[in-house]
C-alpha positions in Angstrom: 14.3 -9.3 13.2 10.8 -7.8 12.7 9.2 -7.4 9.4 9.4 -4.0 7.8 6.2 -2.1 7.6 6.9 0.0 4.5 4.4 -1.4 1.9 1.2 0.3 0.9 -2.0 -0.4 -1.0 -3.3 2.4 -3.1 -6.2 3.3 -5.3 -6.1 5.3 -8.5 -9.2 6.9 -9.9 -9.6 6.1 -13.6 -11.3 8.2 -16.2 -14.7 7.0 -17.4 -13.0 6.5 -20.8 -11.9 3.1 -19.4 -15.5 1.9 -19.7 -14.9 1.8 -23.5 -12.3 -0.9 -23.0 -13.8 -4.4 -23.6 -11.2 -6.2 -21.4 -11.9 -3.8 -18.5 -15.7 -4.3 -18.8 -15.3 -8.1 -19.0 -13.5 -8.0 -15.7 -16.3 -6.0 -14.1 -19.7 -7.6 -15.0 -21.2 -6.2 -11.8 -20.2 -2.6 -12.5 -22.9 -0.1 -11.5 -23.2 2.9 -13.8 -22.1 6.1 -12.2 -19.8 4.4 -9.7 -16.0 5.2 -9.9 -13.6 3.1 -11.9 -10.3 2.4 -10.1 -7.0 0.7 -10.3 -5.9 -1.0 -7.0 -2.3 -1.7 -6.4 0.4 -2.3 -3.8 3.9 -0.9 -3.6 7.0 -0.6 -1.4 7.1 3.1 -2.4 5.0 6.1 -1.3 1.7 5.9 -3.2 2.3 9.4 -4.7 5.6 8.3 -6.1 4.1 5.1 -7.5 1.3 7.0 -9.1 3.8 9.4 -10.8 5.7 6.3 -12.1 2.5 4.9 -13.6 1.8 8.1 -15.4 5.4 8.3 -16.6 5.3 4.8 -18.0 7.8 3.3 -15.5 6.7 -0.2 -14.6 3.3 1.1 -15.4 -0.1 -0.7 -15.5 -1.7 0.3 -18.8 -4.9 1.4 -17.2 -3.3 3.5 -14.5 -1.0 5.1 -17.1 -3.6 5.8 -19.8 -6.7 6.5 -17.6 -5.3 7.4 -14.2 -6.6 10.7 -12.8 -5.6 10.9 -9.2 -5.1 8.9 -6.0 -8.1 8.2 -3.8 -6.4 8.2 -0.4 -9.8 8.0 1.5 -10.1 4.4 0.2 -6.6 3.2 1.4 -4.8 5.5 3.9 -6.2 3.8 7.0 -4.4 0.5 6.0 -0.9 1.9 5.4 1.9 1.1 6.1 2.1 -2.7 6.4 4.3 -5.7 5.7 4.6 -7.0 2.2 2.4 -10.0 3.0 -0.3 -7.8 4.5 -0.2 -5.5 1.5 -0.6 -8.4 -0.9 -3.6 -9.7 1.0 -5.1 -6.2 1.5 -4.8 -5.4 -2.2 -7.0 -8.3 -3.1 -9.4 -7.7 -0.3 -9.8 -4.0 -1.2 -10.4 -4.9 -4.9 -13.1 -7.4 -3.9 -14.8 -4.8 -1.5 -14.8 -2.1 -4.2 -16.2 -4.5 -6.8 -18.9 -5.6 -4.4 -19.8 -1.9 -4.0 -20.3 -1.6 -7.8 -17.0 0.0 -8.6 -15.1 -0.9 -11.8 -11.8 -2.3 -10.6 -8.6 -3.4 -12.2 -5.8 -5.1 -10.4 -2.6 -6.6 -11.7 
């Protein structure tokens, strides 16, 4: 039986208020001022539904819940959907790519 291709990576834009969080800043020593701050995640749900759950505090990441503004589909839509294993790998790779581009990134 083939692997189900229903997992997604997603990127949430975070408010610049997250830059006041010491833990976030320690995780992003290469942050370039003016670049976006984001949360990168993976889910078996539609990214819109997952974002709504973050904001509602349901299995939420604290940064996505408190500072999440909107999804940034231009950064992830081309990859979705995929298998669970592919999504796990892509989540890490996407976070690395965005950090290398100067973004502030949080992943859980």
